[in-house]
N, CA, C, O and the ligand as a Tripos MOL2 file, in Angstrom:
@<TRIPOS>MOLECULE
protein
  265   263    67     0     0
PROTEIN
NO_CHARGES

@<TRIPOS>ATOM
      1 N         112.8810   91.6400   88.5780 N.3       1 MET1
      2 CA        111.8060   92.0990   89.3480 C.3       1 MET1
      3 C         112.2550   93.2640   90.1710 C.2       1 MET1
      4 O         113.3360   93.1760   90.7530 O.2       1 MET1
      5 N         111.4980   94.3950   90.2830 N.am      2 PRO2
      6 CA        111.8430   95.3330   91.1850 C.3       2 PRO2
      7 C         111.4960   94.9580   92.7110 C.2       2 PRO2
      8 O         110.5520   94.2320   93.0210 O.2       2 PRO2
      9 N         112.3690   95.5370   93.5980 N.am      3 LEU3
     10 CA        112.0990   95.2500   95.0140 C.3       3 LEU3
     11 C         111.2400   96.2840   95.6060 C.2       3 LEU3
     12 O         111.5910   97.4580   95.4910 O.2       3 LEU3
     13 N         110.1630   95.9870   96.2210 N.am      4 TYR4
     14 CA        109.4060   97.1890   96.8760 C.3       4 TYR4
     15 C         109.3720   96.9360   98.2620 C.2       4 TYR4
     16 O         109.3950   95.8060   98.7490 O.2       4 TYR4
     17 N         109.3160   98.0200   98.9140 N.am      5 GLU5
     18 CA        109.3550   98.0900  100.4660 C.3       5 GLU5
     19 C         107.8690   98.4940  100.8630 C.2       5 GLU5
     20 O         107.2440   99.4080  100.3260 O.2       5 GLU5
     21 N         107.4190   97.7170  101.8340 N.am      6 TYR6
     22 CA        106.0860   97.8410  102.4040 C.3       6 TYR6
     23 C         106.0580   98.0980  103.9100 C.2       6 TYR6
     24 O         107.0470   97.6760  104.5090 O.2       6 TYR6
     25 N         105.1940   98.6570  104.5800 N.am      7 ARG7
     26 CA        104.9270   98.7030  105.8670 C.3       7 ARG7
     27 C         103.7120   98.2010  106.2220 C.2       7 ARG7
     28 O         102.7440   98.7150  105.6630 O.2       7 ARG7
     29 N         103.4720   97.1490  107.1680 N.am      8 CYS8
     30 CA        102.3610   96.6320  107.4910 C.3       8 CYS8
     31 C         101.6660   97.6340  108.3740 C.2       8 CYS8
     32 O         102.2590   98.2510  109.2580 O.2       8 CYS8
     33 N         100.3230   97.7790  108.0880 N.am      9 GLN9
     34 CA         99.4090   98.7330  108.8700 C.3       9 GLN9
     35 C          98.8460   97.9320  110.0110 C.2       9 GLN9
     36 O          98.1840   98.4950  110.8830 O.2       9 GLN9
     37 N          99.0740   96.6920  110.0390 N.am     10 GLY10
     38 CA         98.5150   95.8650  111.0720 C.3      10 GLY10
     39 C          99.4440   95.7940  112.2610 C.2      10 GLY10
     40 O          98.9550   95.8830  113.3880 O.2      10 GLY10
     41 N         100.7520   95.6400  112.1000 N.am     11 CYS11
     42 CA        101.6610   95.3460  113.0290 C.3      11 CYS11
     43 C         102.8820   96.1910  112.9540 C.2      11 CYS11
     44 O         103.8290   96.0480  113.7270 O.2      11 CYS11
     45 N         102.8340   97.0960  111.9830 N.am     12 GLY12
     46 CA        103.9140   98.0980  111.8000 C.3      12 GLY12
     47 C         105.2940   97.3840  111.3960 C.2      12 GLY12
     48 O         106.3460   97.9900  111.6040 O.2      12 GLY12
     49 N         105.3050   96.2910  110.9060 N.am     13 GLN13
     50 CA        106.4370   95.5050  110.3870 C.3      13 GLN13
     51 C         106.8570   96.1810  108.9950 C.2      13 GLN13
     52 O         105.9740   96.3780  108.1600 O.2      13 GLN13
     53 N         108.0160   96.4940  108.7610 N.am     14 ASN14
     54 CA        108.5830   96.8900  107.4710 C.3      14 ASN14
     55 C         109.2780   95.6450  106.8740 C.2      14 ASN14
     56 O         110.0770   94.9530  107.5040 O.2      14 ASN14
     57 N         108.8600   95.4080  105.4780 N.am     15 PHE15
     58 CA        109.4890   94.3020  104.9000 C.3      15 PHE15
     59 C         109.5680   94.7240  103.3750 C.2      15 PHE15
     60 O         108.8910   95.6280  102.8860 O.2      15 PHE15
     61 N         110.4830   93.9480  102.6920 N.am     16 GLU16
     62 CA        110.5870   94.1180  101.3170 C.3      16 GLU16
     63 C         110.2140   92.8540  100.6350 C.2      16 GLU16
     64 O         110.2710   91.7300  101.1340 O.2      16 GLU16
     65 N         109.7960   93.1920   99.3460 N.am     17 THR17
     66 CA        109.3830   91.9410   98.5900 C.3      17 THR17
     67 C         109.4880   92.2200   97.1120 C.2      17 THR17
     68 O         109.2530   93.3530   96.6920 O.2      17 THR17
     69 N         109.8140   91.2870   96.3480 N.am     18 LEU18
     70 CA        109.8540   91.3430   94.9220 C.3      18 LEU18
     71 C         108.4610   91.1870   94.1900 C.2      18 LEU18
     72 O         107.7310   90.2050   94.3240 O.2      18 LEU18
     73 N         108.2150   92.1850   93.4720 N.am     19 ARG19
     74 CA        106.7180   92.2770   92.8840 C.3      19 ARG19
     75 C         106.9180   92.4250   91.2970 C.2      19 ARG19
     76 O         107.6310   93.2840   90.7790 O.2      19 ARG19
     77 N         106.2140   91.4990   90.6390 N.am     20 GLY20
     78 CA        106.0360   91.5430   89.2050 C.3      20 GLY20
     79 C         105.4250   92.9780   88.9340 C.2      20 GLY20
     80 O         104.9280   93.6820   89.8130 O.2      20 GLY20
     81 N         105.5240   93.2980   87.6570 N.am     21 ALA21
     82 CA        104.7460   94.5840   87.3340 C.3      21 ALA21
     83 C         103.1900   94.3790   87.4380 C.2      21 ALA21
     84 O         102.4390   95.2820   87.8080 O.2      21 ALA21
     85 N         102.7990   93.2220   87.1100 N.am     22 HIS22
     86 CA        101.4100   92.9540   87.0110 C.3      22 HIS22
     87 C         100.7000   92.8160   88.4430 C.2      22 HIS22
     88 O          99.4760   92.8790   88.5600 O.2      22 HIS22
     89 N         101.5140   92.6360   89.4470 N.am     23 GLU23
     90 CA        101.0970   92.5770   90.8500 C.3      23 GLU23
     91 C         101.4680   93.5530   91.9060 C.2      23 GLU23
     92 O         101.2010   93.4410   93.1030 O.2      23 GLU23
     93 N         102.1190   94.5340   91.3290 N.am     24 LYS24
     94 CA        102.5530   95.6950   92.0690 C.3      24 LYS24
     95 C         101.3650   96.3520   92.9090 C.2      24 LYS24
     96 O         101.5280   96.9090   93.9940 O.2      24 LYS24
     97 N         100.3930   96.2340   92.3790 N.am     25 ASP25
     98 CA         99.2610   96.9730   93.1420 C.3      25 ASP25
     99 C          98.1650   95.9970   93.8720 C.2      25 ASP25
    100 O          97.1090   96.3450   94.4010 O.2      25 ASP25
    101 N          98.6990   94.7050   93.7550 N.am     26 ALA26
    102 CA         97.8180   93.6650   94.3810 C.3      26 ALA26
    103 C          98.2200   93.7130   95.9950 C.2      26 ALA26
    104 O          99.2270   94.2270   96.4810 O.2      26 ALA26
    105 N          97.2470   93.0980   96.6140 N.am     27 ASP27
    106 CA         97.4420   93.0240   98.1820 C.3      27 ASP27
    107 C          98.8000   92.3090   98.5080 C.2      27 ASP27
    108 O          99.2350   91.3170   97.9230 O.2      27 ASP27
    109 N          99.3720   92.9590   99.5020 N.am     28 VAL28
    110 CA        100.6150   92.3900   99.9880 C.3      28 VAL28
    111 C         100.4120   91.6580  101.2590 C.2      28 VAL28
    112 O          99.8220   92.2420  102.1680 O.2      28 VAL28
    113 N         100.8150   90.4990  101.4200 N.am     29 GLU29
    114 CA        100.5540   89.9130  102.7790 C.3      29 GLU29
    115 C         101.7180   90.1630  103.7920 C.2      29 GLU29
    116 O         102.8560   90.0220  103.3440 O.2      29 GLU29
    117 N         101.5980   90.4540  104.8660 N.am     30 CYS30
    118 CA        102.6090   90.8670  105.7480 C.3      30 CYS30
    119 C         103.2970   89.5290  106.4320 C.2      30 CYS30
    120 O         102.6670   88.7030  107.0920 O.2      30 CYS30
    121 N         104.6030   89.4810  106.1700 N.am     31 PRO31
    122 CA        105.0350   88.0130  106.4510 C.3      31 PRO31
    123 C         105.0060   87.8530  108.0330 C.2      31 PRO31
    124 O         105.1620   86.7450  108.5450 O.2      31 PRO31
    125 N         104.8360   88.8050  108.6560 N.am     32 GLN32
    126 CA        104.8750   88.7360  110.2700 C.3      32 GLN32
    127 C         103.4920   88.3060  110.7690 C.2      32 GLN32
    128 O         103.3730   87.3040  111.4740 O.2      32 GLN32
    129 N         102.4160   89.0820  110.3960 N.am     33 CYS33
    130 CA        101.2180   88.9150  111.0600 C.3      33 CYS33
    131 C         100.1340   88.3560  109.8980 C.2      33 CYS33
    132 O          99.0380   87.8900  110.2120 O.2      33 CYS33
    133 N         100.5110   88.4500  108.7880 N.am     34 GLY34
    134 CA         99.5660   87.8090  107.6630 C.3      34 GLY34
    135 C          98.4440   88.7990  107.2820 C.2      34 GLY34
    136 O          97.5600   88.5320  106.4670 O.2      34 GLY34
    137 N          98.5630   89.9750  107.9530 N.am     35 GLU35
    138 CA         97.4440   91.0680  107.4120 C.3      35 GLU35
    139 C          97.9090   91.4160  105.9720 C.2      35 GLU35
    140 O          99.0750   91.4820  105.5850 O.2      35 GLU35
    141 N          96.7610   91.6300  105.2420 N.am     36 LYS36
    142 CA         97.0440   92.2870  103.8630 C.3      36 LYS36
    143 C          96.6860   93.8390  103.8100 C.2      36 LYS36
    144 O          95.9150   94.3390  102.9910 O.2      36 LYS36
    145 N          97.3150   94.4710  104.7380 N.am     37 LYS37
    146 CA         97.1370   95.7030  104.7270 C.3      37 LYS37
    147 C          98.4970   96.6670  104.7600 C.2      37 LYS37
    148 O          98.7150   97.6180  105.5110 O.2      37 LYS37
    149 N          99.2950   96.1500  103.7650 N.am     38 ALA38
    150 CA        100.5310   96.8480  103.7810 C.3      38 ALA38
    151 C         100.4780   98.0220  102.8540 C.2      38 ALA38
    152 O          99.7950   97.9890  101.8300 O.2      38 ALA38
    153 N         101.2180   99.0950  103.2160 N.am     39 GLU39
    154 CA        101.2100  100.2120  102.4130 C.3      39 GLU39
    155 C         102.6950  100.2740  101.7920 C.2      39 GLU39
    156 O         103.6970  100.0680  102.4760 O.2      39 GLU39
    157 N         102.7210  100.5620  100.4970 N.am     40 LYS40
    158 CA        104.0990  100.6990   99.7180 C.3      40 LYS40
    159 C         104.7070  101.7820  100.1870 C.2      40 LYS40
    160 O         104.0530  102.8100  100.3660 O.2      40 LYS40
    161 N         105.9610  101.7290  100.4400 N.am     41 LEU41
    162 CA        106.8360  102.7340  100.7770 C.3      41 LEU41
    163 C         107.7430  102.9900   99.6130 C.2      41 LEU41
    164 O         108.1410  102.1200   98.8380 O.2      41 LEU41
    165 N         108.0690  104.4280   99.5590 N.am     42 MET42
    166 CA        109.1230  104.6590   98.3440 C.3      42 MET42
    167 C         110.3660  104.0740   98.8190 C.2      42 MET42
    168 O         110.8160  104.1260   99.9640 O.2      42 MET42
    169 N         110.8970  103.4740   97.7270 N.am     43 SER43
    170 CA        112.3100  102.8440   97.8190 C.3      43 SER43
    171 C         113.1830  104.0330   97.9490 C.2      43 SER43
    172 O         113.0600  105.0550   97.2750 O.2      43 SER43
    173 N         114.2540  103.7850   99.0500 N.am     44 ALA44
    174 CA        115.2480  104.6390   99.2710 C.3      44 ALA44
    175 C         116.3390  104.8030   98.1670 C.2      44 ALA44
    176 O         117.0380  105.8020   97.9980 O.2      44 ALA44
    177 N         116.3580  103.7280   97.4980 N.am     45 CYS45
    178 CA        117.2520  103.6500   96.3170 C.3      45 CYS45
    179 C         116.8560  104.7280   95.1260 C.2      45 CYS45
    180 O         117.6590  105.4900   94.5880 O.2      45 CYS45
    181 N         115.6170  104.6400   94.8670 N.am     46 CYS46
    182 CA        115.1960  105.2960   93.9020 C.3      46 CYS46
    183 C         114.6420  106.8310   93.9570 C.2      46 CYS46
    184 O         114.4890  107.5790   92.9920 O.2      46 CYS46
    185 N         114.4010  107.0910   95.2300 N.am     47 THR47
    186 CA        113.7800  108.2500   95.3920 C.3      47 THR47
    187 C         114.5590  109.2250   96.3910 C.2      47 THR47
    188 O         114.0020  110.1930   96.9090 O.2      47 THR47
    189 N         115.8620  108.8970   96.6120 N.am     48 ALA48
    190 CA        116.6740  109.5290   97.5040 C.3      48 ALA48
    191 C         116.8250  111.1850   97.1820 C.2      48 ALA48
    192 O         116.9200  112.0650   98.0380 O.2      48 ALA48
    193 N         116.8200  111.3540   95.8100 N.am     49 LYS49
    194 CA        117.1070  112.8950   95.4930 C.3      49 LYS49
    195 C         115.5180  113.4610   95.7940 C.2      49 LYS49
    196 O         114.4680  112.8230   95.7240 O.2      49 LYS49
    197 N         115.7190  114.7900   96.1290 N.am     50 GLY50
    198 CA        114.4650  115.4540   96.4500 C.3      50 GLY50
    199 C         113.8350  115.3320   97.7900 C.2      50 GLY50
    200 O         113.5620  116.2920   98.5100 O.2      50 GLY50
    201 N         113.6060  113.9780   98.0970 N.am     51 GLU51
    202 CA        113.0700  113.7150   99.4620 C.3      51 GLU51
    203 C         114.1760  113.9340  100.5000 C.2      51 GLU51
    204 O         115.3540  114.0350  100.1560 O.2      51 GLU51
    205 N         113.8080  114.0000  101.6730 N.am     52 SER52
    206 CA        114.7280  114.1590  102.7460 C.3      52 SER52
    207 C         115.8330  113.2340  102.7180 C.2      52 SER52
    208 O         115.7000  112.0300  102.9400 O.2      52 SER52
    209 N         116.8690  113.7730  102.4560 N.am     53 SER53
    210 CA        118.0950  112.7880  102.3570 C.3      53 SER53
    211 C         118.2860  112.1290  103.7050 C.2      53 SER53
    212 O         118.4280  112.7790  104.7410 O.2      53 SER53
    213 N         118.2830  110.8060  103.6450 N.am     54 GLN54
    214 CA        118.7050  109.8530  104.8910 C.3      54 GLN54
    215 C         120.0400  109.3810  104.5050 C.2      54 GLN54
    216 O         120.1870  108.6860  103.5000 O.2      54 GLN54
    217 N         120.9600  109.7060  105.2130 N.am     55 PRO55
    218 CA        122.3410  109.2290  105.2340 C.3      55 PRO55
    219 C         122.3190  107.6050  105.4410 C.2      55 PRO55
    220 O         123.2470  106.9580  104.9570 O.2      55 PRO55
    221 N         121.4050  107.0240  106.0620 N.am     56 ASN56
    222 CA        121.4380  105.5440  106.2830 C.3      56 ASN56
    223 C         120.4730  104.9030  105.6690 C.2      56 ASN56
    224 O         119.4700  104.4750  106.2390 O.2      56 ASN56
    225 N         120.7440  104.7850  104.3200 N.am     57 ALA57
    226 CA        119.7070  103.9080  103.3340 C.3      57 ALA57
    227 C         120.2240  102.4180  103.6430 C.2      57 ALA57
    228 O         121.1380  101.9560  102.9600 O.2      57 ALA57
    229 N         119.7640  101.8280  104.4540 N.am     58 SER58
    230 CA        120.2030  100.5080  105.0020 C.3      58 SER58
    231 C         120.1900   99.5170  103.8960 C.2      58 SER58
    232 O         121.1800   98.8660  103.5610 O.2      58 SER58
    233 N         118.8550   99.4250  103.2720 N.am     59 SER59
    234 CA        118.6850   98.2500  102.3680 C.3      59 SER59
    235 C         119.5650   98.3700  101.1590 C.2      59 SER59
    236 O         119.7980   97.3650  100.4880 O.2      59 SER59
    237 N         120.0890   99.5880  100.8290 N.am     60 CYS60
    238 CA        120.6690   99.8610   99.5360 C.3      60 CYS60
    239 C         122.2260   99.2210   99.5430 C.2      60 CYS60
    240 O         122.6050   98.2510   98.8860 O.2      60 CYS60
    241 N         122.8780   99.8960  100.3090 N.am     61 GLY61
    242 CA        124.1750   99.5510  100.6450 C.3      61 GLY61
    243 C         125.3300   99.7220   99.3890 C.2      61 GLY61
    244 O         126.5290   99.4640   99.4940 O.2      61 GLY61
    245 N         124.7680  100.1250   98.4210 N.am     62 ALA62
    246 CA        125.4840  100.3960   97.2140 C.3      62 ALA62
    247 C         126.7510  101.2400   97.3160 C.2      62 ALA62
    248 O         127.8240  100.9230   96.8030 O.2      62 ALA62
    249 N         126.5160  102.3890   98.0570 N.am     63 LYS63
    250 CA        127.3800  103.4640   98.2590 C.3      63 LYS63
    251 C         127.7760  103.4900   99.8380 C.2      63 LYS63
    252 O         126.9350  103.7680  100.6920 O.2      63 LYS63
    253 N         128.7770  103.2590  100.0730 N.am     64 ARG64
    254 CA        129.0860  103.3690  101.5720 C.3      64 ARG64
    255 C         130.3700  104.0260  101.8600 C.2      64 ARG64
    256 O         131.3950  103.6050  101.3240 O.2      64 ARG64
    257 N         130.3900  104.9870  102.6330 N.am     65 PHE65
    258 CA        131.4000  105.8090  102.9920 C.3      65 PHE65
    259 C         132.1960  104.8380  103.7490 C.2      65 PHE65
    260 O         131.6210  104.0760  104.5250 O.2      65 PHE65
    261 N         133.6740  104.7880  103.5680 N.am     66 THR66
    262 CA        134.5660  103.9300  104.5010 C.3      66 THR66
    263 C         135.1970  104.7450  105.3200 C.2      66 THR66
    264 O         135.9720  104.2950  106.1640 O.2      66 THR66
    265 ZN        102.0490   92.7380  109.9120 Zn       67 ZN67
@<TRIPOS>BOND
     1     1     2 1
     2     2     3 1
     3     3     4 2
     4     3     5 am
     5     5     6 1
     6     6     7 1
     7     7     8 2
     8     7     9 am
     9     9    10 1
    10    10    11 1
    11    11    12 2
    12    11    13 am
    13    13    14 1
    14    14    15 1
    15    15    16 2
    16    15    17 am
    17    17    18 1
    18    18    19 1
    19    19    20 2
    20    19    21 am
    21    21    22 1
    22    22    23 1
    23    23    24 2
    24    23    25 am
    25    25    26 1
    26    26    27 1
    27    27    28 2
    28    27    29 am
    29    29    30 1
    30    30    31 1
    31    31    32 2
    32    31    33 am
    33    33    34 1
    34    34    35 1
    35    35    36 2
    36    35    37 am
    37    37    38 1
    38    38    39 1
    39    39    40 2
    40    39    41 am
    41    41    42 1
    42    42    43 1
    43    43    44 2
    44    43    45 am
    45    45    46 1
    46    46    47 1
    47    47    48 2
    48    47    49 am
    49    49    50 1
    50    50    51 1
    51    51    52 2
    52    51    53 am
    53    53    54 1
    54    54    55 1
    55    55    56 2
    56    55    57 am
    57    57    58 1
    58    58    59 1
    59    59    60 2
    60    59    61 am
    61    61    62 1
    62    62    63 1
    63    63    64 2
    64    63    65 am
    65    65    66 1
    66    66    67 1
    67    67    68 2
    68    67    69 am
    69    69    70 1
    70    70    71 1
    71    71    72 2
    72    71    73 am
    73    73    74 1
    74    74    75 1
    75    75    76 2
    76    75    77 am
    77    77    78 1
    78    78    79 1
    79    79    80 2
    80    79    81 am
    81    81    82 1
    82    82    83 1
    83    83    84 2
    84    83    85 am
    85    85    86 1
    86    86    87 1
    87    87    88 2
    88    87    89 am
    89    89    90 1
    90    90    91 1
    91    91    92 2
    92    91    93 am
    93    93    94 1
    94    94    95 1
    95    95    96 2
    96    95    97 am
    97    97    98 1
    98    98    99 1
    99    99   100 2
   100    99   101 am
   101   101   102 1
   102   102   103 1
   103   103   104 2
   104   103   105 am
   105   105   106 1
   106   106   107 1
   107   107   108 2
   108   107   109 am
   109   109   110 1
   110   110   111 1
   111   111   112 2
   112   111   113 am
   113   113   114 1
   114   114   115 1
   115   115   116 2
   116   115   117 am
   117   117   118 1
   118   118   119 1
   119   119   120 2
   120   119   121 am
   121   121   122 1
   122   122   123 1
   123   123   124 2
   124   123   125 am
   125   125   126 1
   126   126   127 1
   127   127   128 2
   128   127   129 am
   129   129   130 1
   130   130   131 1
   131   131   132 2
   132   131   133 am
   133   133   134 1
   134   134   135 1
   135   135   136 2
   136   135   137 am
   137   137   138 1
   138   138   139 1
   139   139   140 2
   140   139   141 am
   141   141   142 1
   142   142   143 1
   143   143   144 2
   144   143   145 am
   145   145   146 1
   146   146   147 1
   147   147   148 2
   148   147   149 am
   149   149   150 1
   150   150   151 1
   151   151   152 2
   152   151   153 am
   153   153   154 1
   154   154   155 1
   155   155   156 2
   156   155   157 am
   157   157   158 1
   158   158   159 1
   159   159   160 2
   160   159   161 am
   161   161   162 1
   162   162   163 1
   163   163   164 2
   164   163   165 am
   165   165   166 1
   166   166   167 1
   167   167   168 2
   168   167   169 am
   169   169   170 1
   170   170   171 1
   171   171   172 2
   172   171   173 am
   173   173   174 1
   174   174   175 1
   175   175   176 2
   176   175   177 am
   177   177   178 1
   178   178   179 1
   179   179   180 2
   180   179   181 am
   181   181   182 1
   182   182   183 1
   183   183   184 2
   184   183   185 am
   185   185   186 1
   186   186   187 1
   187   187   188 2
   188   187   189 am
   189   189   190 1
   190   190   191 1
   191   191   192 2
   192   191   193 am
   193   193   194 1
   194   194   195 1
   195   195   196 2
   196   195   197 am
   197   197   198 1
   198   198   199 1
   199   199   200 2
   200   199   201 am
   201   201   202 1
   202   202   203 1
   203   203   204 2
   204   203   205 am
   205   205   206 1
   206   206   207 1
   207   207   208 2
   208   207   209 am
   209   209   210 1
   210   210   211 1
   211   211   212 2
   212   211   213 am
   213   213   214 1
   214   214   215 1
   215   215   216 2
   216   215   217 am
   217   217   218 1
   218   218   219 1
   219   219   220 2
   220   219   221 am
   221   221   222 1
   222   222   223 1
   223   223   224 2
   224   223   225 am
   225   225   226 1
   226   226   227 1
   227   227   228 2
   228   227   229 am
   229   229   230 1
   230   230   231 1
   231   231   232 2
   232   231   233 am
   233   233   234 1
   234   234   235 1
   235   235   236 2
   236   235   237 am
   237   237   238 1
   238   238   239 1
   239   239   240 2
   240   239   241 am
   241   241   242 1
   242   242   243 1
   243   243   244 2
   244   243   245 am
   245   245   246 1
   246   246   247 1
   247   247   248 2
   248   247   249 am
   249   249   250 1
   250   250   251 1
   251   251   252 2
   252   251   253 am
   253   253   254 1
   254   254   255 1
   255   255   256 2
   256   255   257 am
   257   257   258 1
   258   258   259 1
   259   259   260 2
   260   259   261 am
   261   261   262 1
   262   262   263 1
   263   263   264 2
@<TRIPOS>SUBSTRUCTURE
     1 MET1         2 RESIDUE 1 A MET
     2 PRO2         6 RESIDUE 1 A PRO
     3 LEU3        10 RESIDUE 1 A LEU
     4 TYR4        14 RESIDUE 1 A TYR
     5 GLU5        18 RESIDUE 1 A GLU
     6 TYR6        22 RESIDUE 1 A TYR
     7 ARG7        26 RESIDUE 1 A ARG
     8 CYS8        30 RESIDUE 1 A CYS
     9 GLN9        34 RESIDUE 1 A GLN
    10 GLY10       38 RESIDUE 1 A GLY
    11 CYS11       42 RESIDUE 1 A CYS
    12 GLY12       46 RESIDUE 1 A GLY
    13 GLN13       50 RESIDUE 1 A GLN
    14 ASN14       54 RESIDUE 1 A ASN
    15 PHE15       58 RESIDUE 1 A PHE
    16 GLU16       62 RESIDUE 1 A GLU
    17 THR17       66 RESIDUE 1 A THR
    18 LEU18       70 RESIDUE 1 A LEU
    19 ARG19       74 RESIDUE 1 A ARG
    20 GLY20       78 RESIDUE 1 A GLY
    21 ALA21       82 RESIDUE 1 A ALA
    22 HIS22       86 RESIDUE 1 A HIS
    23 GLU23       90 RESIDUE 1 A GLU
    24 LYS24       94 RESIDUE 1 A LYS
    25 ASP25       98 RESIDUE 1 A ASP
    26 ALA26      102 RESIDUE 1 A ALA
    27 ASP27      106 RESIDUE 1 A ASP
    28 VAL28      110 RESIDUE 1 A VAL
    29 GLU29      114 RESIDUE 1 A GLU
    30 CYS30      118 RESIDUE 1 A CYS
    31 PRO31      122 RESIDUE 1 A PRO
    32 GLN32      126 RESIDUE 1 A GLN
    33 CYS33      130 RESIDUE 1 A CYS
    34 GLY34      134 RESIDUE 1 A GLY
    35 GLU35      138 RESIDUE 1 A GLU
    36 LYS36      142 RESIDUE 1 A LYS
    37 LYS37      146 RESIDUE 1 A LYS
    38 ALA38      150 RESIDUE 1 A ALA
    39 GLU39      154 RESIDUE 1 A GLU
    40 LYS40      158 RESIDUE 1 A LYS
    41 LEU41      162 RESIDUE 1 A LEU
    42 MET42      166 RESIDUE 1 A MET
    43 SER43      170 RESIDUE 1 A SER
    44 ALA44      174 RESIDUE 1 A ALA
    45 CYS45      178 RESIDUE 1 A CYS
    46 CYS46      182 RESIDUE 1 A CYS
    47 THR47      186 RESIDUE 1 A THR
    48 ALA48      190 RESIDUE 1 A ALA
    49 LYS49      194 RESIDUE 1 A LYS
    50 GLY50      198 RESIDUE 1 A GLY
    51 GLU51      202 RESIDUE 1 A GLU
    52 SER52      206 RESIDUE 1 A SER
    53 SER53      210 RESIDUE 1 A SER
    54 GLN54      214 RESIDUE 1 A GLN
    55 PRO55      218 RESIDUE 1 A PRO
    56 ASN56      222 RESIDUE 1 A ASN
    57 ALA57      226 RESIDUE 1 A ALA
    58 SER58      230 RESIDUE 1 A SER
    59 SER59      234 RESIDUE 1 A SER
    60 CYS60      238 RESIDUE 1 A CYS
    61 GLY61      242 RESIDUE 1 A GLY
    62 ALA62      246 RESIDUE 1 A ALA
    63 LYS63      250 RESIDUE 1 A LYS
    64 ARG64      254 RESIDUE 1 A ARG
    65 PHE65      258 RESIDUE 1 A PHE
    66 THR66      262 RESIDUE 1 A THR
    67 ZN67       265 GROUP 0 **** ****
């Protein structure tokens, strides 16, 4: 299952959740406040090219400069 990143529009909490293909457009409940007003964010892993390059893709961690 792909991992999606959301931001709650109620409390501003960012969180990630695994979503099946059939439920990716369904309401996502915020784990912090329980609001179902989360907006889906673009995954930093998949959309790094083109978008404003952010050197700190925290949740990916695949490629790290040592
Ligand atoms: Zn919330």
